[in-house]
Structure formats: structure tokens, C-alpha cells
C-alpha positions as MATLAB code, in Angstrom:
seq = 'XXXXXXXXXXXXXXXXXXXXXXXXXXXXXXXXXXXXXXXXXXXXXXXXXXXXXXXXXXXXXXXXXXXXXXXXXXXXXXXXXXXXXXXXXXXXXXXXXXXXXXXXXXXXXXXXXXXXXXXXXXXXXXXXXXXXXXXXXXXXXXXXXXXXXXXXXXXXXXXXXXXXXXXXXXXXXXXXXXXXX';
ca = [
    -209.700  -83.210 -126.590;
    -210.649  -83.852 -130.323;
    -207.819  -85.546 -131.160;
    -207.517  -87.851 -127.945;
    -211.041  -89.725 -128.827;
    -209.917  -91.315 -132.037;
    -206.592  -91.827 -130.251;
    -208.119  -94.134 -127.476;
    -210.516  -95.779 -130.157;
    -207.139  -96.863 -132.156;
    -205.817  -97.966 -129.036;
    -208.638 -100.008 -128.168;
    -208.634 -101.311 -132.083;
    -204.926 -101.822 -131.578;
    -205.238 -103.573 -128.356;
    -207.690 -105.870 -129.773;
    -205.526 -106.861 -132.650;
    -202.936 -107.788 -130.086;
    -205.303 -109.965 -128.299;
    -206.079 -111.756 -131.503;
    -202.278 -112.002 -132.289;
    -201.303 -113.334 -128.842;
    -204.464 -116.009 -129.286;
    -203.026 -116.747 -132.713;
    -199.685 -117.275 -131.313;
    -200.629 -119.595 -128.594;
    -203.003 -121.562 -130.888;
    -199.927 -122.074 -133.099;
    -197.696 -123.019 -130.456;
    -200.188 -125.585 -129.540;
    -200.617 -126.520 -132.839;
    -197.042 -127.220 -133.361;
    -196.712 -129.043 -130.266;
    -199.830 -131.283 -130.793;
    -198.502 -132.213 -134.262;
    -195.332 -133.120 -132.918;
    -197.234 -135.181 -130.034;
    -199.471 -136.947 -133.218;
    -196.002 -137.840 -135.344;
    -194.398 -139.349 -131.965;
    -197.649 -141.247 -131.622;
    -197.825 -142.803 -135.447;
    -194.045 -143.310 -136.151;
    -192.357 -143.214 -132.941;
    -189.368 -140.866 -134.112;
    -189.715 -137.281 -133.279;
    -189.867 -133.731 -135.086;
    -186.548 -132.337 -134.385;
    -187.510 -128.701 -135.410;
    -191.194 -128.342 -133.600;
    -189.667 -127.221 -130.508;
    -187.326 -124.625 -131.605;
    -190.332 -123.347 -134.168;
    -192.984 -123.205 -130.959;
    -190.636 -121.395 -129.030;
    -190.506 -118.421 -131.669;
    -193.976 -117.440 -130.531;
    -192.817 -116.834 -127.280;
    -191.200 -113.234 -127.396;
    -194.601 -112.473 -129.331;
    -196.859 -113.572 -126.309;
    -194.726 -112.029 -123.781;
    -194.243 -108.427 -124.986;
    -197.998 -108.485 -126.860;
    -199.819 -109.487 -123.881;
    -197.504 -106.822 -121.831;
    -199.098 -104.291 -123.802;
    -202.505 -105.943 -123.506;
    -202.271 -105.873 -119.651;
    -201.224 -102.375 -119.520;
    -204.436 -101.059 -121.158;
    -206.313 -103.150 -118.710;
    -204.854 -101.653 -115.603;
    -203.167 -105.165 -114.970;
    -199.990 -104.009 -113.992;
    -197.718 -103.674 -111.008;
    -199.206 -101.293 -108.779;
    -199.032 -100.561 -104.819;
    -203.128 -100.174 -104.602;
    -203.110 -100.043 -100.477;
    -200.475  -97.674  -99.981;
    -201.781  -95.602 -102.795;
    -205.211  -95.420 -101.786;
    -204.302  -94.716  -98.335;
    -202.477  -91.404  -99.615;
    -204.626  -88.047  -99.757;
    -206.349  -87.144 -103.041;
    -203.530  -84.623 -104.205;
    -200.791  -87.295 -103.647;
    -202.625  -89.996 -105.665;
    -202.735  -88.055 -108.442;
    -198.843  -86.993 -108.002;
    -198.311  -90.735 -107.534;
    -200.499  -91.551 -110.693;
    -198.560  -88.880 -112.830;
    -195.069  -90.224 -111.729;
    -196.567  -93.677 -112.432;
    -197.534  -92.706 -115.998;
    -194.072  -91.049 -116.720;
    -192.138  -94.205 -115.386;
    -194.491  -96.270 -118.045;
    -194.194  -93.677 -120.886;
    -189.925  -93.775 -120.124;
    -190.003  -97.598 -120.350;
    -192.254  -97.649 -123.704;
    -189.792  -94.945 -125.068;
    -186.961  -97.143 -124.039;
    -188.464 -100.027 -125.555;
    -189.030  -98.541 -128.599;
    -185.643  -96.775 -128.885;
    -183.552  -99.656 -128.118;
    -185.872 -102.396 -129.066;
    -185.251 -100.548 -132.670;
    -181.570 -100.904 -132.707;
    -181.968 -104.413 -131.251;
    -184.415 -104.922 -134.512;
    -181.910 -103.316 -136.872;
    -179.128 -105.137 -135.734;
    -180.804 -108.821 -135.592;
    -179.166 -110.451 -138.447;
    -179.244 -114.073 -137.169;
    -180.784 -116.643 -138.783;
    -182.922 -118.943 -136.098;
    -182.177 -122.549 -137.714;
    -185.366 -124.449 -136.669;
    -184.136 -127.385 -139.368;
    -182.522 -127.788 -142.543;
    -185.254 -126.914 -144.477;
    -187.053 -124.046 -141.762;
    -184.933 -120.939 -141.230;
    -186.155 -117.657 -139.691;
    -184.646 -114.464 -139.516;
    -184.349 -113.198 -135.668;
    -186.127 -110.103 -136.934;
    -189.310 -111.977 -137.077;
    -188.851 -111.964 -133.133;
    -186.940 -109.053 -132.412;
    -189.577 -106.322 -134.533;
    -191.667 -107.146 -131.386;
    -189.752 -105.362 -128.862;
    -190.105 -101.562 -130.603;
    -193.787 -102.811 -131.487;
    -194.591 -103.322 -127.853;
    -193.035  -99.934 -127.050;
    -195.102  -98.320 -129.636;
    -198.510  -99.859 -128.704;
    -197.594  -98.848 -124.528;
    -197.080  -95.310 -125.915;
    -200.367  -95.372 -127.709;
    -202.396  -96.654 -124.614;
    -200.974  -94.233 -122.717;
    -203.986  -91.658 -124.315;
    -206.204  -93.416 -121.960;
    -204.253  -91.378 -119.029;
    -205.139  -92.132 -115.343;
    -207.745  -94.663 -116.583;
    -204.800  -97.130 -116.912;
    -204.147  -96.845 -112.874;
    -206.196  -99.202 -110.858;
    -206.323  -96.847 -107.839;
    -208.398  -94.319 -110.067;
    -211.315  -96.722 -110.457;
    -213.843  -95.761 -108.052;
    -215.360  -99.124 -107.039;
    -218.727  -97.473 -105.948;
    -218.831  -96.274 -109.341;
    -217.933  -99.665 -111.125;
    -220.452 -101.297 -108.992;
    -223.466  -98.702 -109.913;
    -222.279  -98.954 -113.493;
    -222.762 -102.888 -113.338;
    -226.288 -102.317 -111.707;
    -227.622 -100.013 -113.914;
    -226.492 -102.148 -117.041;
    -228.296 -105.348 -115.361;
    -231.250 -103.159 -115.136;
    -231.122 -101.889 -118.495;
    -231.096 -105.444 -119.899;
    -234.758 -106.365 -121.032;
    -235.189 -110.434 -121.269;
    -237.876 -111.427 -123.767;
];
């Protein structure tokens, strides 16, 4: 168990970095779009490169937000069906779910790395702005690695292992522990 705690802290830190990168990508997209809008208002003509540049952030947002949602248990789940099963079956279903997530993450990493290494195109955003496709391709194996890292949290990633009564009790206890001055 001595290895799991540092890995879980690393997972949480990586998740925070992923959140910051996603927010940064969204802000960059908004900034580029706003720049295009202001330029159009001021000059009456359009900048040809803004749309192409802004959409290069979409793979980063999509893939990293997938890892963030996994970390918080916000993924596809059949909670009602799983909660109606006996506890042993819930544990088996959860184990199978984690195995499928691990397989998906391994495939993302394996095939994503091949995709990254074979990415040789250059995105021609404009005559002056050329971005290698490796910039967007690297997010595929990176997200697989992050998902594998998040698996150290085990069953806590799965919503049907969260006991509603325990969560409510923790919230009440934390509210009672607050001291207002």
C-alpha cells in the first residue's frame, strides 16, 4: 500500500494540471475568436487563420477532459442497474468496468503512440503559421497514460461505489466543523 498513496497524489496533481491545460485551451480559443471578431469590426475584413488555429485546441480539450471526467467518476455508467444487483455482483461489474477502462487506456496509449510517431503532416494555418500535426497527435497517448494513472484510485472512480448516506454524512460533518468568526 506504500506505493498507492504517492501514485494517487500524482494522479490528483496530474488531474489538476489537465484542468489548467483545458481551461488554458478554452481561453486561447476564446481569445483567438475574440481577436478575429474585433479585427472584423475594426477593419471590415477577416483574418483567414483564426478559425484554423482555434480548432487545433479541440483535440486537447476533448481528450484531456475525458481524463478529468474519469477521475471524478463522470463517465458512462448504468448506476440504477448496478445498484439493483447484489453486492458481490456489483464488485464483479466494477472490476469488469475498470478492466474495460484499462483496456481502452492501453489501446489509446499503444495506438496513440503509433499515431503520434507517424504524424508527419504540417497544419497550414496560414502562410506564416505552420504547426506540426504532432502537436495535436501527442494528446492521444498522453490521455491514455493519464487514464492508466487514474486507475490507481480503483473503485472510487466508479459512481456506484459511492454510498449516498456516507457522502451526506461527510457533508454535514464538514459543515458542522466550520467555525465562523
